N, CA, C and O atoms as a DFTB+ gen file, in Angstrom:
488 C
 N C O
     1  1       0.857      -1.171       0.000
     2  2       0.000       0.000       0.000
     3  2       0.905       1.236       0.000
     4  3       1.799       1.353       0.838
     5  1       0.671       2.152      -0.937
     6  2       1.504       3.350      -1.005
     7  2       1.098       4.383       0.055
     8  3       0.083       4.224       0.733
     9  1       1.900       5.431       0.186
    10  2       1.671       6.438       1.242
    11  2       0.328       7.142       1.102
    12  3      -0.354       7.373       2.100
    13  1      -0.063       7.488      -0.133
    14  2      -1.342       8.166      -0.337
    15  2      -2.492       7.270       0.113
    16  3      -3.408       7.730       0.795
    17  1      -2.447       6.007      -0.262
    18  2      -3.498       5.073       0.141
    19  2      -3.551       4.965       1.669
    20  3      -4.635       4.945       2.251
    21  1      -2.385       4.897       2.318
    22  2      -2.343       4.827       3.788
    23  2      -3.005       6.050       4.417
    24  3      -3.771       5.925       5.372
    25  1      -2.704       7.243       3.873
    26  2      -3.314       8.471       4.405
    27  2      -4.831       8.448       4.248
    28  3      -5.562       8.871       5.143
    29  1      -5.294       7.953       3.109
    30  2      -6.738       7.898       2.873
    31  2      -7.391       6.872       3.793
    32  3      -8.462       7.124       4.346
    33  1      -6.750       5.717       3.959
    34  2      -7.265       4.692       4.877
    35  2      -7.404       5.272       6.288
    36  3      -8.365       4.971       6.996
    37  1      -6.440       6.102       6.689
    38  2      -6.468       6.713       8.028
    39  2      -7.408       7.912       8.117
    40  3      -7.585       8.473       9.199
    41  1      -8.011       8.313       7.003
    42  2      -8.933       9.445       7.012
    43  2      -8.232      10.788       7.018
    44  3      -8.813      11.781       7.456
    45  1      -6.977      10.844       6.535
    46  2      -6.190      12.076       6.575
    47  2      -6.287      12.921       5.304
    48  3      -5.618      13.949       5.205
    49  1      -7.096      12.515       4.340
    50  2      -7.230      13.254       3.083
    51  2      -8.703      13.569       2.872
    52  3      -9.564      12.717       3.093
    53  1      -8.992      14.797       2.443
    54  2     -10.383      15.185       2.225
    55  2     -10.486      16.123       1.033
    56  3      -9.652      17.008       0.845
    57  1     -11.520      15.916       0.237
    58  2     -11.881      16.804      -0.867
    59  2     -10.708      17.043      -1.820
    60  3     -10.408      18.182      -2.176
    61  1     -10.053      15.959      -2.225
    62  2      -8.918      16.049      -3.132
    63  2      -9.138      15.097      -4.301
    64  3      -9.582      13.966      -4.106
    65  1      -8.830      15.549      -5.510
    66  2      -8.932      14.687      -6.689
    67  2      -7.693      13.803      -6.758
    68  3      -6.561      14.272      -6.639
    69  1      -7.939      12.525      -6.951
    70  2      -6.869      11.541      -7.067
    71  2      -7.254      10.545      -8.153
    72  3      -8.309      10.680      -8.774
    73  1      -6.416       9.559      -8.383
    74  2      -6.705       8.469      -9.314
    75  2      -6.763       7.167      -8.528
    76  3      -5.935       6.929      -7.649
    77  1      -7.741       6.327      -8.846
    78  2      -7.932       5.059      -8.141
    79  2      -8.045       3.903      -9.134
    80  3      -8.477       4.078     -10.273
    81  1      -7.646       2.722      -8.672
    82  2      -7.801       1.515      -9.479
    83  2      -7.598       0.288      -8.589
    84  3      -7.014       0.374      -7.509
    85  1      -8.086      -0.836      -9.062
    86  2      -7.827      -2.113      -8.394
    87  2      -8.347      -3.248      -9.258
    88  3      -9.469      -3.195      -9.764
    89  1      -7.532      -4.264      -9.421
    90  2      -8.003      -5.531      -9.981
    91  2      -7.498      -6.590      -9.010
    92  3      -6.295      -6.720      -8.782
    93  1      -8.440      -7.350      -8.438
    94  2      -8.091      -8.190      -7.299
    95  2      -8.871      -9.489      -7.291
    96  3     -10.095      -9.501      -7.423
    97  1      -8.142     -10.581      -7.133
    98  2      -8.715     -11.902      -6.926
    99  2      -8.358     -12.345      -5.513
   100  3      -7.182     -12.349      -5.149
   101  1      -9.335     -12.713      -4.724
   102  2      -9.049     -13.314      -3.419
   103  2      -8.621     -14.759      -3.625
   104  3      -7.756     -15.273      -2.916
   105  1      -9.244     -15.409      -4.613
   106  2      -8.975     -16.810      -4.922
   107  2      -9.040     -16.969      -6.434
   108  3     -10.104     -16.788      -7.027
   109  1      -7.920     -17.304      -7.068
   110  2      -7.879     -17.412      -8.523
   111  2      -8.758     -18.540      -9.062
   112  3      -9.049     -18.573     -10.258
   113  1      -9.179     -19.448      -8.213
   114  2     -10.079     -20.515      -8.648
   115  2     -11.511     -20.013      -8.770
   116  3     -12.377     -20.714      -9.294
   117  1     -11.759     -18.803      -8.287
   118  2     -13.099     -18.219      -8.342
   119  2     -13.073     -16.973      -9.210
   120  3     -12.036     -16.627      -9.776
   121  1     -14.204     -16.303      -9.315
   122  2     -14.279     -15.126     -10.176
   123  2     -13.535     -13.930      -9.568
   124  3     -13.176     -13.932      -8.390
   125  1     -13.321     -12.936     -10.386
   126  2     -12.690     -11.687      -9.974
   127  2     -13.419     -11.122      -8.769
   128  3     -14.644     -11.007      -8.781
   129  1     -12.672     -10.766      -7.722
   130  2     -13.274     -10.279      -6.486
   131  2     -13.666      -8.810      -6.595
   132  3     -14.757      -8.417      -6.181
   133  1     -12.762      -8.000      -7.158
   134  2     -13.070      -6.569      -7.276
   135  2     -12.309      -5.973      -8.443
   136  3     -11.128      -6.257      -8.642
   137  1     -13.004      -5.136      -9.218
   138  2     -12.391      -4.492     -10.372
   139  2     -12.808      -3.024     -10.426
   140  3     -13.978      -2.707     -10.637
   141  1     -11.850      -2.148     -10.235
   142  2     -12.068      -0.704     -10.373
   143  2     -11.091      -0.236     -11.436
   144  3      -9.886      -0.173     -11.192
   145  1     -11.605       0.094     -12.616
   146  2     -10.740       0.574     -13.694
   147  2     -10.126       1.911     -13.294
   148  3     -10.724       2.660     -12.521
   149  1      -8.930       2.221     -13.816
   150  2      -8.309       3.504     -13.485
   151  2      -9.264       4.658     -13.798
   152  3      -9.802       4.767     -14.900
   153  1      -9.452       5.504     -12.804
   154  2     -10.343       6.645     -12.976
   155  2     -10.042       7.723     -11.955
   156  3      -9.542       7.464     -10.860
   157  1     -10.367       8.942     -12.356
   158  2     -10.211      10.063     -11.433
   159  2     -11.407      10.080     -10.499
   160  3     -12.538       9.820     -10.910
   161  1     -11.144      10.387      -9.250
   162  2     -12.216      10.439      -8.252
   163  2     -11.833      11.463      -7.189
   164  3     -10.663      11.809      -7.027
   165  1     -12.833      11.930      -6.481
   166  2     -12.598      12.842      -5.367
   167  2     -12.740      12.066      -4.075
   168  3     -13.726      11.356      -3.877
   169  1     -11.756      12.199      -3.190
   170  2     -11.792      11.504      -1.905
   171  2     -12.472      12.405      -0.883
   172  3     -12.210      13.606      -0.813
   173  1     -13.341      11.802      -0.100
   174  2     -14.038      12.520       0.957
   175  2     -13.812      11.821       2.279
   176  3     -13.895      10.597       2.377
   177  1     -13.529      12.606       3.281
   178  2     -13.348      12.097       4.630
   179  2     -14.740      11.916       5.236
   180  3     -15.582      12.810       5.150
   181  1     -14.967      10.795       5.827
   182  2     -16.262      10.526       6.437
   183  2     -16.603       9.064       6.330
   184  3     -16.063       8.353       5.482
   185  1     -17.482       8.617       7.170
   186  2     -17.830       7.200       7.207
   187  2     -18.689       6.803       6.018
   188  3     -19.671       7.463       5.678
   189  1     -18.289       5.715       5.406
   190  2     -19.107       5.057       4.397
   191  2     -18.883       3.586       4.636
   192  3     -17.843       3.046       4.262
   193  1     -19.839       2.933       5.251
   194  2     -19.612       1.587       5.732
   195  2     -18.693       1.686       6.942
   196  3     -18.956       2.467       7.856
   197  1     -17.626       0.906       6.957
   198  2     -16.715       0.943       8.093
   199  2     -15.421       1.685       7.765
   200  3     -14.494       1.679       8.574
   201  1     -15.337       2.326       6.596
   202  2     -14.135       3.061       6.216
   203  2     -14.204       4.516       6.686
   204  3     -15.282       5.055       6.936
   205  1     -13.029       5.136       6.798
   206  2     -12.957       6.536       7.217
   207  2     -13.026       7.490       6.025
   208  3     -13.133       8.703       6.205
   209  1     -12.965       6.945       4.813
   210  2     -13.011       7.748       3.597
   211  2     -13.751       6.986       2.506
   212  3     -13.918       5.769       2.583
   213  1     -14.188       7.718       1.497
   214  2     -14.800       7.120       0.316
   215  2     -14.496       8.027      -0.869
   216  3     -13.985       9.133      -0.696
   217  1     -14.810       7.560      -2.067
   218  2     -14.517       8.308      -3.282
   219  2     -15.800       8.522      -4.068
   220  3     -16.742       7.734      -3.980
   221  1     -15.818       9.597      -4.833
   222  2     -16.898       9.814      -5.791
   223  2     -16.244       9.965      -7.154
   224  3     -15.454      10.880      -7.390
   225  1     -16.596       9.037      -8.053
   226  2     -16.094       9.061      -9.421
   227  2     -17.211       9.435     -10.370
   228  3     -18.280       9.868      -9.938
   229  1     -16.972       9.272     -11.659
   230  2     -17.973       9.616     -12.677
   231  2     -19.280       8.860     -12.502
   232  3     -20.358       9.400     -12.748
   233  1     -19.176       7.605     -12.076
   234  2     -20.372       6.761     -11.967
   235  2     -20.906       6.647     -10.549
   236  3     -21.781       5.823     -10.281
   237  1     -20.391       7.463      -9.641
   238  2     -20.917       7.430      -8.285
   239  2     -19.876       7.078      -7.250
   240  3     -18.678       7.281      -7.447
   241  1     -20.360       6.543      -6.137
   242  2     -19.497       6.246      -4.988
   243  2     -18.655       4.998      -5.239
   244  3     -19.138       3.986      -5.747
   245  1     -17.391       5.102      -4.870
   246  2     -16.458       3.976      -4.913
   247  2     -16.015       3.758      -3.469
   248  3     -15.458       4.659      -2.841
   249  1     -16.259       2.584      -2.959
   250  2     -15.861       2.289      -1.582
   251  2     -14.360       2.059      -1.502
   252  3     -13.758       1.483      -2.408
   253  1     -13.775       2.508      -0.425
   254  2     -12.356       2.277      -0.185
   255  2     -12.097       0.775      -0.040
   256  3     -11.137       0.242      -0.596
   257  1     -12.965       0.109       0.712
   258  2     -12.877      -1.341       0.903
   259  2     -14.126      -1.993       0.330
   260  3     -15.224      -1.445       0.422
   261  1     -13.946      -3.157      -0.257
   262  2     -15.076      -3.901      -0.798
   263  2     -15.748      -4.701       0.306
   264  3     -15.093      -5.124       1.258
   265  1     -17.030      -4.906       0.182
   266  2     -17.753      -5.779       1.117
   267  2     -17.340      -7.229       0.956
   268  3     -17.478      -8.017       1.891
   269  1     -16.833      -7.597      -0.224
   270  2     -16.493      -8.993      -0.481
   271  2     -14.997      -9.269      -0.419
   272  3     -14.581     -10.413      -0.598
   273  1     -14.188      -8.262      -0.172
   274  2     -12.749      -8.461      -0.097
   275  2     -12.396      -8.958       1.309
   276  3     -12.304      -8.172       2.253
   277  1     -12.203     -10.251       1.430
   278  2     -12.071     -10.895       2.728
   279  2     -10.842     -10.456       3.525
   280  3     -10.822     -10.570       4.751
   281  1      -9.827      -9.958       2.836
   282  2      -8.649      -9.505       3.570
   283  2      -8.535      -7.981       3.569
   284  3      -7.467      -7.438       3.852
   285  1      -9.621      -7.300       3.255
   286  2      -9.694      -5.834       3.299
   287  2      -8.642      -5.146       2.429
   288  3      -7.948      -4.241       2.892
   289  1      -8.526      -5.561       1.205
   290  2      -7.631      -4.907       0.256
   291  2      -8.276      -3.614      -0.219
   292  3      -9.348      -3.657      -0.823
   293  1      -7.647      -2.449       0.038
   294  2      -8.265      -1.187      -0.369
   295  2      -8.030      -0.892      -1.845
   296  3      -7.112      -1.436      -2.458
   297  1      -8.863      -0.029      -2.405
   298  2      -8.618       0.517      -3.721
   299  2      -7.264       1.217      -3.661
   300  3      -6.948       1.871      -2.667
   301  1      -6.469       1.083      -4.708
   302  2      -5.164       1.726      -4.730
   303  2      -5.309       3.168      -5.209
   304  3      -6.059       3.436      -6.148
   305  1      -4.599       4.092      -4.575
   306  2      -4.768       5.532      -4.808
   307  2      -3.462       6.158      -5.291
   308  3      -2.381       5.818      -4.812
   309  1      -3.584       7.085      -6.254
   310  2      -2.406       7.706      -6.862
   311  2      -2.658       9.184      -7.135
   312  3      -3.800       9.628      -7.259
   313  1      -1.568       9.926      -7.226
   314  2      -1.659      11.354      -7.509
   315  2      -1.924      11.625      -8.990
   316  3      -2.599      12.595      -9.332
   317  1      -1.388      10.761      -9.878
   318  2      -1.500      11.023     -11.312
   319  2      -2.121       9.848     -12.063
   320  3      -2.116       8.709     -11.599
   321  1      -2.647      10.165     -13.225
   322  2      -3.211       9.138     -14.092
   323  2      -2.132       8.138     -14.504
   324  3      -2.375       6.931     -14.517
   325  1      -0.962       8.630     -14.836
   326  2       0.124       7.760     -15.277
   327  2       0.496       6.730     -14.210
   328  3       0.642       5.545     -14.510
   329  1       0.650       7.182     -12.968
   330  2       0.961       6.260     -11.863
   331  2      -0.122       5.198     -11.734
   332  3       0.169       4.017     -11.547
   333  1      -1.364       5.629     -11.834
   334  2      -2.501       4.728     -11.672
   335  2      -2.537       3.674     -12.774
   336  3      -2.707       2.485     -12.505
   337  1      -2.377       4.121     -14.010
   338  2      -2.425       3.190     -15.147
   339  2      -1.277       2.185     -15.066
   340  3      -1.472       1.001     -15.340
   341  1      -0.092       2.644     -14.693
   342  2       1.042       1.728     -14.552
   343  2       0.782       0.690     -13.455
   344  3       1.070      -0.494     -13.633
   345  1       0.242       1.135     -12.336
   346  2      -0.079       0.208     -11.244
   347  2      -1.149      -0.783     -11.680
   348  3      -1.072      -1.967     -11.352
   349  1      -2.138      -0.309     -12.410
   350  2      -3.218      -1.173     -12.904
   351  2      -2.645      -2.253     -13.821
   352  3      -3.036      -3.418     -13.735
   353  1      -1.727      -1.867     -14.692
   354  2      -1.099      -2.844     -15.590
   355  2      -0.322      -3.888     -14.799
   356  3      -0.348      -5.071     -15.136
   357  1       0.378      -3.446     -13.733
   358  2       1.099      -4.408     -12.875
   359  2       0.111      -5.348     -12.184
   360  3       0.358      -6.550     -12.088
   361  1      -1.016      -4.795     -11.700
   362  2      -2.036      -5.621     -11.052
   363  2      -2.594      -6.647     -12.043
   364  3      -2.840      -7.797     -11.677
   365  1      -2.793      -6.231     -13.292
   366  2      -3.284      -7.157     -14.324
   367  2      -2.276      -8.269     -14.572
   368  3      -2.661      -9.428     -14.725
   369  1      -0.979      -7.931     -14.614
   370  2       0.055      -8.944     -14.821
   371  2       0.077      -9.960     -13.689
   372  3       0.223     -11.158     -13.933
   373  1      -0.066      -9.494     -12.459
   374  2      -0.124     -10.398     -11.305
   375  2      -1.334     -11.323     -11.432
   376  3      -1.235     -12.525     -11.181
   377  1      -2.469     -10.757     -11.820
   378  2      -3.691     -11.565     -11.978
   379  2      -3.521     -12.588     -13.093
   380  3      -3.927     -13.740     -12.943
   381  1      -2.929     -12.183     -14.203
   382  2      -2.704     -13.114     -15.318
   383  2      -1.800     -14.258     -14.870
   384  3      -2.070     -15.418     -15.183
   385  1      -0.736     -13.946     -14.145
   386  2       0.172     -14.996     -13.655
   387  2      -0.564     -15.969     -12.736
   388  3      -0.389     -17.182     -12.845
   389  1      -1.378     -15.444     -11.844
   390  2      -2.155     -16.302     -10.948
   391  2      -3.123     -17.182     -11.707
   392  3      -3.275     -18.361     -11.389
   393  1      -3.778     -16.620     -12.708
   394  2      -4.730     -17.402     -13.503
   395  2      -4.026     -18.454     -14.356
   396  3      -4.564     -19.539     -14.573
   397  1      -2.826     -18.137     -14.841
   398  2      -2.048     -19.119     -15.606
   399  2      -1.699     -20.326     -14.728
   400  3      -1.748     -21.466     -15.189
   401  1      -1.352     -20.075     -13.476
   402  2      -1.064     -21.175     -12.543
   403  2      -2.304     -22.046     -12.328
   404  3      -2.215     -23.274     -12.313
   405  1      -3.449     -21.403     -12.165
   406  2      -4.699     -22.139     -11.980
   407  2      -5.019     -22.968     -13.224
   408  3      -5.491     -24.100     -13.120
   409  1      -4.759     -22.396     -14.395
   410  2      -5.019     -23.114     -15.651
   411  2      -4.212     -24.415     -15.697
   412  3      -4.730     -25.454     -16.106
   413  1      -2.957     -24.357     -15.282
   414  2      -2.106     -25.553     -15.268
   415  2      -2.642     -26.581     -14.273
   416  3      -2.734     -27.767     -14.591
   417  1      -2.989     -26.131     -13.085
   418  2      -3.522     -27.034     -12.048
   419  2      -4.822     -27.679     -12.519
   420  3      -5.016     -28.884     -12.361
   421  1      -5.707     -26.874     -13.095
   422  2      -6.997     -27.395     -13.551
   423  2      -6.822     -28.362     -14.727
   424  3      -7.513     -29.378     -14.800
   425  1      -5.910     -28.054     -15.638
   426  2      -5.666     -28.947     -16.778
   427  2      -5.170     -30.306     -16.283
   428  3      -5.585     -31.343     -16.801
   429  1      -4.290     -30.307     -15.286
   430  2      -3.803     -31.570     -14.720
   431  2      -4.938     -32.331     -14.040
   432  3      -5.047     -33.548     -14.190
   433  1      -5.782     -31.622     -13.295
   434  2      -6.908     -32.265     -12.612
   435  2      -7.862     -32.901     -13.629
   436  3      -8.343     -34.014     -13.418
   437  1      -8.127     -32.209     -14.704
   438  2      -9.023     -32.741     -15.735
   439  2      -8.385     -33.940     -16.423
   440  3      -9.055     -34.939     -16.687
   441  1      -7.092     -33.841     -16.714
   442  2      -6.396     -34.975     -17.336
   443  2      -6.435     -36.197     -16.417
   444  3      -6.615     -37.319     -16.891
   445  1      -6.270     -35.993     -15.127
   446  2      -6.348     -37.101     -14.160
   447  2      -7.745     -37.724     -14.141
   448  3      -7.878     -38.947     -14.089
   449  1      -8.769     -36.900     -14.183
   450  2     -10.150     -37.407     -14.208
   451  2     -10.415     -38.217     -15.471
   452  3     -11.045     -39.273     -15.414
   453  1      -9.938     -37.727     -16.604
   454  2     -10.106     -38.456     -17.868
   455  2      -9.407     -39.798     -17.790
   456  3      -9.951     -40.817     -18.214
   457  1      -8.202     -39.796     -17.247
   458  2      -7.433     -41.034     -17.106
   459  2      -8.169     -42.036     -16.226
   460  3      -8.219     -43.222     -16.552
   461  1      -8.743     -41.575     -15.113
   462  2      -9.516     -42.463     -14.227
   463  2     -10.697     -43.070     -14.968
   464  3     -10.959     -44.266     -14.847
   465  1     -11.402     -42.261     -15.725
   466  2     -12.555     -42.764     -16.464
   467  2     -12.143     -43.762     -17.547
   468  3     -12.813     -44.773     -17.759
   469  1     -11.048     -43.471     -18.220
   470  2     -10.567     -44.404     -19.240
   471  2     -10.155     -45.730     -18.612
   472  3     -10.390     -46.787     -19.197
   473  1      -9.545     -45.689     -17.433
   474  2      -9.151     -46.932     -16.740
   475  2     -10.364     -47.732     -16.296
   476  3     -10.301     -48.960     -16.241
   477  1     -11.473     -47.061     -15.976
   478  2     -12.677     -47.771     -15.576
   479  2     -13.319     -48.523     -16.744
   480  3     -14.063     -49.483     -16.545
   481  1     -13.025     -48.080     -17.941
   482  2     -13.604     -48.748     -19.121
   483  2     -12.837     -50.000     -19.501
   484  3     -13.301     -50.764     -20.348
   485  1     -11.693     -50.233     -18.910
   486  2     -10.869     -51.387     -19.277
   487  2     -11.369     -52.643     -18.648
   488  3     -10.790     -53.709     -18.853
């Protein structure tokens, strides 16, 4: 978590335009947990759910923490669009790597199941 995100989590930033993004899987075997495309938003100090801050973007309120994020991963916050987009691309790469690992595990599991079924036909 970067310094800006820490300040926002602590409720130390108010009425400031920033950039936010997040692509997050709690479990790569399941669907995407939270996806916030890079976007400009205004941070407001105040309670929204159990957080000390929240954001308002083009499409409305963006929660700092997701209701479904089991380990309380906050939206990532940046001063510039460039920083945000670069971080988003890194988050996508991490997600792709995690999904590639799951693909290998699942392919092996399916191959094992096929093998078991073929052996039962003998």
